[in-house]
VOVO-328775 format. One record per residue (C-alpha): x, y, z. Coordinates in steps of 0.001 Angstrom, whole numbers, plus 500000, padded with zeros to 6 digits. Example, Ala and Ser with C-alpha at 12.3 -4.5 7.8 and 13.67 -1.06 7.14 Angstrom:
! residues 2
512300495500507800 513670498940507140 
END
This chain:
! residues 571
500000500000500000 502752502246500796 504634501639497525 501581502116495482 501035505368497198 504550506465496407 504173505519492763 501013507365492530 502718510320494122 505546510110491639 503203509932488738 501307512872490090 504490514931490248 505273514136486648 501793515164485605 502016518295487667 505310519246485964 503879519015482471 500886520995483479 503110523640485045 505170524122481898 502081524671479743 500623527181482192 503845529211482386 504035529539478575 500521530997478379 501321533563481082 504388534862479183 502347535205476048 499736537228477852 502377539428479479 503922540099476078 500559541121474625 499990543429477577 503397545058477142 502753545694473463 499395547231474251 500893549396476966 503676550500474672 501154551338471984 499112553319474460 502138555289475596 503115555891471968 499677557175471047 499572559373474150 502968560778473219 501846561265469628 498676562995470818 500545565495472991 503214566012470343 500476566881467857 498845569244470333 502134571007471033 502901571206467324 499569572883466672 500209575161469640 503601576218468289 502112576971464863 499238578866466506 501564580974468664 503705581819465665 500651583245463870 499187585412466659 500494588553468389 503026588019471159 501458587290474518 502935586725477960 501300583545479220 503292583395482416 501902586704483648 498656586295481759 499023589839480427 498923591187476943 502336592505475930 501564593569472359 499892596700470990 496738597906472665 495911600695470251 495809601085466502 499042602278464886 498799605796463463 501008607920461271 502719611048462594 501321614541462089 503980617107461116 504076620855460639 505251622391457346 508892622170458522 508542618494459536 508340619253463256 506458616401464964 503062617488466317 501566614050467038 503067610569467049 502625607080468462 505188605834470943 505645602983473400 504113603487476815 504165601306479889 502164600476482978 504116599950486180 502665597760488938 503691596109492205 503497592396493184 503353592498497008 504207588783497288 507661589541495823 508434592458498139 511294591619500500 511563594920502347 508417597087502284 510062599947504154 512947600108501693 510567600026498721 508498602904500106 511611604987500775 512891604421497233 509538605379495715 509313608501497906 512774609705496885 512548608933493172 508833609513492542 507575612215494928 504382612613492866 503172609133493919 500611608693496704 502826606862499219 500138606308501935 497906604655499324 500800602472498117 501527601416501697 497876600478502162 497886598429498947 501048596627500018 499311595559503231 496416594120501234 498874591889499405 497192592135496015 498610593161492652 498139596907492061 499252599617489632 501678602341490627 501340604392487468 499879604013483999 501014605294480596 504566606120481637 507264607068479148 510317604936478284 512395607333480406 510157606815483437 510210603070482843 514003603095482956 513858605050486203 511618602399487777 513834599661486354 516931601187487968 515372600725491409 516273597031491102 513058595903492789 511863592457491666 508406593284492955 507979596090490393 506247594766487280 507062596602484042 505709593991481666 502761595865480115 503873597547476891 501563599207474379 501348602105471936 499975605485472901 499521608849471150 501652611750472368 501714615435471468 505235616885471920 503998620479471499 501452620011474312 498944622925474106 500354624615471024 498009623026468466 495272621620470699 492325623046468723 493733621772465451 495068618317466312 492247617141468573 492526613898470527 492366610114470311 490573607772472697 492112604869474652 491839602638471588 493760605099469440 490772606271467384 490473609986466584 487624611683468445 488202615370467610 490191617740465419 492406616413462642 492761613140464550 489074612580463865 488680614020460361 491799612197459090 491329609120461286 491246606544458482 494085608149456552 496291608249459647 495627604528460177 495962603329456587 498559605616455026 502269604896454875 503105608596455004 502906611268457671 500210613948457495 501992617237456750 500190620435457760 500546623975456453 501051625206460026 504370626572461249 505319625796464861 507538628859465225 504826631247464046 502219629467466159 504373629800469267 505012633528468800 501368634337468058 500104632277470978 502565633943473364 501423637395472285 497754636444472631 498339635078476131 500044638308477099 497152640344475676 494677638260477674 496435639447480827 496660643082479748 493046643408478603 491617640788480981 489766638893478257 487772635669478644 489404634312475494 491032635215472204 491922633892468770 494225634544465845 494579633256462294 497513633736459905 496886632734456292 498480632981452859 495903634921450816 497027633426447503 496721629702448199 494647629659451406 497292627852453455 496856628536457167 500222629114458855 498854629576462356 495523628993464073 495298629831467767 492274629750470046 492522630481473770 492038629050476267 493573625792475111 494749622613476848 497611620124476981 496491617281474720 498619614764476632 496395615175479700 493263614026477810 490922616405479632 487242616796478814 486864619619476294 483067619949476494 483398623249478377 482358626080475967 485501628037476854 487522625457474882 485491626103471724 487604626586468606 486870630286468201 488298630464464686 486330627674463019 483442626828465353 482453630143466920 479625631955465102 479710635658465917 478505639137465078 481721640901464151 480780644549463697 482477647073461440 484671644607459542 481534644159457396 481677647779456209 484417646772453781 481959644454452036 479445647245451553 482104649360449849 483295646417447685 479717645680446585 479183649357445715 482331649491443583 481550646191441872 478001647280441034 479398650624439875 476905652583441949 479758654459443666 483401655423443137 486015655555445864 485626659346445951 481817659511445715 480667662176448177 477904661394450701 476519664628452124 474563665462455228 475181662166457042 473110662156460209 474593661203463556 471691658794464007 468773657410462012 465705655349462800 464931651999461161 461590650634462290 461594650682466072 465411650816466257 467704653834466433 471103653488464753 473874655813465959 477466656634465069 480142655431467476 481680658920467593 480857662402466322 481909662325462652 481908664859459773 478573665196457980 480129664927454526 482295661896453732 483550660192450580 483187656453450098 486767655772451202 486467658122454182 483404656202455345 485609653122455669 488614654967457098 486653656550459963 484269653557460164 480971655425459776 477842653348460504 475484655756458750 477816656038455782 477973652231455381 474160652123455434 473958654772452683 476356652738450502 474388649498451041 471152651284450167 472688652408446879 473702648799446126 470195647545446877 468958644638448962 469147641854446338 472493642927444911 474051643271448362 472648639940449511 473959638218446375 477414639728446847 477692638484450437 476658635021449259 479307635134446505 482074635465449117 480449632585451052 479861634240454409 476610632473455244 476948628789454350 478958626299456378 482503626409455080 484192623323453630 487229622742455836 489395619861457066 488195620062460668 484808618665461688 484478621448464269 483071624092461930 480203626435462763 477181627354460626 476189631043460441 472735631770461839 469861632171459406 468006635487459242 465351637239457162 466342640005454819 464509643359454825 465209647061454700 466376647189458315 468493644048457893 470127645625454831 470957648646456977 472319646799460020 474200644158458028 476182646896456272 478000647597459546 477994644008460854 475072644117463259 472510641279463397 474512639178460944 476843636304461885 479666634265460446 482842632486461590 486290634057461844 487517631564459244 484890632732456743 485655636374457499 489337635681456787 488438633951453515 486389636960452361 489201639411453147 491728637128451428 489640637300448250 489686641093448451 493413641176449093 494616638685446468 493119640454443456 489611639031443741 490274635279443328 488311632704445271 490456630658447667 489675627761449967 491345627926453393 493279624752454155 495403623371456929 497157620828454677 500472621758453048 500535622018449240 496859621100448922 496062624152446808 498366624982443914 499564628569443551 499242628182439793 495609627130439953 493260629442438052 490616630120440670 487220631658440101 487227635443439951 484855636876442580 485660640594442342 487590642604439766 491293643348440104 490475647065439957 488114646847442930 490678644783444835 493382647401444226 491130650276445325 490016648547448523 493579647542449401 494654651179449141 491786652260451381 492549649531453938 496111650835454048 494768654309454865 492677652876457745 496045652074459342 498289654860458058 496116657994458296 495539659785461574 491763659625461052 491911655845460686 490864653439463432 493963651206463309 496958653498463796 498744651224466286 499321648723463461 501195651277461351 504571649635461833 507335651066459715 508485648774456905 505555646349456967 502995648214454854 499973646960456826 496331647576455969 493180646388457658 489792647015459243 488611647087462844 485364645694464215 483727646189467619 480537644265468358 478455644088471494 477721640554472627 474149639348472674 473299637734476028 469945635948475971 468827638104473045 469871641395474660 472998643336473668 475289643933476647 477233647184476165 479775646055478764 480735642942476829 482404643319473457 483931641046470874 486651643000469091 488249642052465771 491008643365463512 491650641892460059 494979642944458555 496680642334455216 500358642842454435 502375643980452562 499675646079450913 501710646753447757 500905643129446900 499188641344449807 500470637898450671 499476637389454304 496345637937456355 496388638170460136 493083638163462013 492976638856465762 489904638584467975 489643639412471681 486614638229473654 485353640738476236 488477642922476480 488516645445479316 490031648946479346 493747649000480219 494406652438481783 497808651329483115 499034650029479781 501514652212477912 500698652515474213 503506653347471789 502236655562468975 503758655182465485 505177658726465809 507204657635468830 505049659187471557 503604657270474484 499992657127475623 498557655872478889 495405656209480983 493128655009478183 489653653868479302 488220653017475886 488024649331474952 487061649449471274 489008647411468736 491463650195467901 492690650134471491 493322646400471836 493110644064468817 495042646534466633 497716646867469297 498018643068469609 498136642550465843 500902645131465523 503002643400468175 502456640014466504 503509641276463057 506671642798464554 507624639326465792 506587637147462856 507481639561460046 511195638681459989 510390634945459863 508010635408456957 510571637572455174 513302634943455638 511049632179454371 509921634127451296 512356636232449291 509489637870447439 508026639151450680 511458640211451924 511888642411448884 508492643992449515 509493644789453063 
END
């Protein structure tokens, strides 16, 4: 029994061995299949991620640069724009890199040291507020839209906690306030919202060339400085000046005060920031008397020496009484009416011309329709009904409105020989050789220019302070009471002087307007004959705008003469 059991045991071992070998072989085969599957899975996972990363690399190469680590945009934030230049290629507006500087409190090692450094190097910063933000421990901005120079100053602090990563383009105006009413502004996205930035918005974005203006920075600076000084002397609420080439309409200077620094992006909705040259619509007074005389000569109803006798000191028109500004001679010729600026005389001339003829003449020099100009900020003269009384009052600039730009255009036509011109602020837009439409005859232009010279040169004229030796200036004054809520306020005037020079062959027009000038009894006037005058309490145009215009021409005359040999020879 025992042997049998052993044999059986032996046989069982042998059987077990064979069974074991077969089982082991199957296990290896399964393990091999598993390894292949696992390897395949790993391969496909690798391939999947490799494909993803490949697509990511291609994608990143096609989009604008972005800082993923800081999750901040480091490319441009505004639309690229071309520069705006003056006629001498001085930069007036340009895009440049700007930066935002921030602080990461979690990277600050020594708060006290950081605050001391900021206090010493950037005293304009609000240090108590910065200290409070540091305590909060959250990311915050120190300053936005800083210049490359300021960025370098922050960088030199050597503070790891200061973040200078945000870079973008911004619009800057190197001349600050000098051309604020012309250039206008852009918004945060770099789109023009006013001035030339608005009217030339698409061109500035799409063009490959800078926008070159007819303006001259040197002339603009000198004129603006003189206007600012006059605002102090005559205590005005504002002023304006325009310098233009009468032959091609190019504007060399356009100033309106008060103005503002364009880099500060302030709100310009306040009426005091109105562009007084292009947008302001005003009654301008006696500067209109020139038009009455021109219309009379053109219609051949008068000659320059036609005598008007028995001119009253006042007349009645309907319910209104019209008076002279001073006691004047009763008998005056046509040219004397303009020289002494007679209201009644201007009315008599307009009556000779006739209502329809006079109305048609004023329309021919485009005083009443909205002028076509590069700026969007352009005013529209107020509508009115013509009649006998309107004919009378319009002859001396009462109850009739226009813009200073349109007034300048009309006087330029008179001065340049009678040719229509279109004022422009773009250099070389209008060709000097262009044959423009003839509005008035050369003969009438010559006669009026001679009379305008006498307004300045003769003792009886209203513009003696502009009689500067060597400059051959002519022009016409205008004093108008301001209408406040439909009532004329005799204490508030808007004074204007339009001058042309040199009168032997006019090339330039200078228009000066002062808003609500006050008497200047302490100011010392220098008469052309060399004498001094002080203690003056009158505030009509002859005592302020003429004085300012004369001082401006003294300063800008040499520059204009240097730039133009033809003008230099005339001087």
